Structures are given as structure tokens and as C-alpha cells.
Kinemage of the C-alpha trace (Angstrom):
@kinemage 1
@onewidth
@group {chain A} dominant
@subgroup {mainchain}
@vectorlist {calphas} color= white
{ca met a 1} P 3.845 2.879 20.964
{ca glu a 2} L 5.760 3.071 24.250
{ca ile a 3} L 4.751 2.209 27.740
{ca pro a 4} L 6.007 4.687 30.312
{ca gly a 5} L 9.517 3.602 31.345
{ca gly a 6} L 10.637 2.982 27.742
{ca val a 7} L 9.557 -0.618 27.444
{ca pro a 8} L 7.972 -1.310 24.058
{ca glu a 9} L 4.629 -3.097 23.844
{ca lys a 10} L 4.439 -6.644 22.515
{ca pro a 11} L 3.095 -5.628 19.080
{ca thr a 12} L 6.247 -3.591 18.530
{ca tyr a 13} L 8.405 -6.623 19.291
{ca lys a 14} L 6.286 -8.750 16.946
{ca asn a 15} L 6.751 -6.167 14.203
{ca glu a 16} L 10.494 -6.229 14.816
{ca val a 17} L 10.564 -10.007 14.477
{ca gln a 18} L 8.527 -9.833 11.310
{ca ser a 19} L 10.787 -7.104 9.840
{ca gly a 20} L 13.924 -9.077 10.815
{ca val a 21} L 12.592 -12.256 9.149
{ca lys a 22} L 11.700 -10.330 5.975
{ca leu a 23} L 15.107 -8.701 5.818
{ca phe a 24} L 16.816 -12.039 6.377
{ca glu a 25} L 14.725 -13.716 3.655
{ca lys a 26} L 15.435 -10.943 1.186
{ca gly a 27} L 19.168 -11.096 1.926
{ca phe a 28} L 19.127 -14.870 1.548
{ca lys a 29} L 17.530 -14.678 -1.878
{ca asn a 30} L 19.902 -11.929 -2.971
{ca leu a 31} L 22.879 -13.887 -1.616
{ca gln a 32} L 21.969 -16.816 -3.776
{ca glu a 33} L 21.599 -14.680 -6.906
{ca ser a 34} L 24.678 -12.506 -6.438
{ca lys a 35} L 27.754 -13.123 -8.548
{ca phe a 36} L 30.024 -10.628 -6.670
{ca asp a 37} L 31.956 -11.560 -3.551
{ca ala a 38} L 31.840 -8.025 -2.098
{ca gln a 39} L 28.078 -7.957 -2.520
{ca lys a 40} L 27.737 -11.393 -0.960
{ca leu a 41} L 29.670 -10.172 2.084
{ca glu a 42} L 27.228 -7.287 2.484
{ca tyr a 43} L 24.260 -9.640 2.245
{ca lys a 44} L 25.795 -11.910 4.887
{ca lys a 45} L 26.468 -8.946 7.177
{ca ser a 46} L 22.854 -7.751 6.736
{ca met a 47} L 21.507 -11.213 7.458
{ca lys a 48} L 23.584 -11.519 10.672
{ca glu a 49} L 22.171 -8.160 11.791
{ca ser a 50} L 18.637 -9.398 11.024
{ca leu a 51} L 19.308 -12.447 13.204
{ca gln a 52} L 20.261 -10.113 16.045
{ca val a 53} L 17.078 -8.085 15.614
{ca ile a 54} L 15.030 -11.336 15.723
{ca gln a 55} L 16.822 -12.452 18.824
{ca asp a 56} L 16.452 -9.147 20.660
{ca ala a 57} L 12.740 -8.915 19.813
{ca ala a 58} L 12.131 -12.518 20.828
{ca lys a 59} L 13.786 -11.807 24.135
{ca gly a 60} L 11.523 -8.771 24.551
{ca leu a 61} L 8.529 -10.917 23.899
{ca met a 62} L 9.965 -13.489 26.374
{ca asn a 63} L 9.195 -16.033 23.691
{ca gln a 64} L 11.492 -19.069 24.030
{ca glu a 65} L 10.050 -20.707 20.913
{ca leu a 66} L 11.032 -17.748 18.751
{ca leu a 67} L 14.519 -17.793 20.273
{ca lys a 68} L 14.815 -21.502 19.540
{ca gln a 69} L 13.667 -20.990 15.928
{ca lys a 70} L 16.109 -18.101 15.494
{ca glu a 71} L 18.963 -20.301 16.735
{ca glu a 72} L 17.913 -23.016 14.343
{ca leu a 73} L 17.905 -20.519 11.494
{ca ala a 74} L 21.335 -19.219 12.466
{ca asn a 75} L 22.713 -22.755 12.613
{ca asp a 76} L 21.170 -23.816 9.312
{ca phe a 77} L 22.378 -20.600 7.663
{ca gln a 78} L 25.933 -21.311 8.818
{ca gln a 79} L 25.631 -24.843 7.385
{ca tyr a 80} L 24.461 -23.312 4.129
{ca leu a 81} L 27.410 -20.922 4.052
{ca asp a 82} L 29.796 -23.816 4.714
{ca asn a 83} L 28.080 -26.084 2.199
{ca pro a 84} L 25.604 -24.309 -0.154
{ca thr a 85} L 23.617 -27.334 -1.237
{ca ser a 86} L 19.972 -27.297 -2.198
{ca glu a 87} L 19.231 -29.368 0.969
{ca asn a 88} L 20.802 -26.718 3.175
{ca glu a 89} L 19.008 -23.979 1.212
{ca gln a 90} L 15.706 -25.750 1.865
{ca lys a 91} L 16.460 -25.944 5.565
{ca val a 92} L 17.035 -22.184 5.720
{ca gln a 93} L 13.880 -21.481 3.778
{ca his a 94} L 11.910 -23.798 6.076
{ca asp a 95} L 13.307 -21.944 9.107
{ca ile a 96} L 12.344 -18.609 7.576
{ca asp a 97} L 8.798 -19.840 6.914
{ca ser a 98} L 8.440 -21.185 10.482
{ca leu a 99} L 9.623 -17.842 11.919
{ca lys a 100} L 7.166 -15.960 9.710
{ca lys a 101} L 4.285 -18.080 10.984
{ca ser a 102} L 5.346 -17.778 14.615
{ca ala a 103} L 5.866 -14.033 14.409
{ca gly a 104} L 2.595 -13.460 12.484
């Protein structure tokens, strides 16, 4: 639903955050399961786009906490890409879960 002037209402932004988190989580799971480098690159690209959606929606909501959580997710995801340990995997999953709760 749009407010005159083209500014989406807050529920729309919340839906965008939720969708972005779901897409990121799905990509993260698929990235871990994939055996093909080309496919992994596509998942990484999709996940980075999801992070941008989350950031844009959080800015629209003017929610600094969501922006902070998105940055934490981005940082932990980069650490996972650099060093795919189970500890780094758990950090990313924790960040995903936190964002889901905040965006809910």
C-alpha cells in the first residue's frame, strides 16, 4: 500500500526486511550444501542482494537496530566466506535468527 507521494508504509518495509532475511537464509543453506563453484557464486550474489534489501528497508523504517544487525550479519557472513568453520556458520545463523525476530 502506498502513501501519496510514493513513500511506502512501515508494514511494507517490514515485509521487505522479512523477505530479505528469508532469501538470505535460504541462500546460506544452499551455499553450504552446494558442490559447484558456479552455483556457490550465484548464491553469494543473491545473498549480497538480500543484504541490500534488508539495509534499504531498515533505512525506510528508520530502524538503527535493524541496520546494526544487518551490518553484523554482513560482517559475520564475510568471516564465514573467508573461513567456513562451524563457529562462523553459527554466528551467521544467530544473526539471521536475530533479524527474523526484530523484523517480525
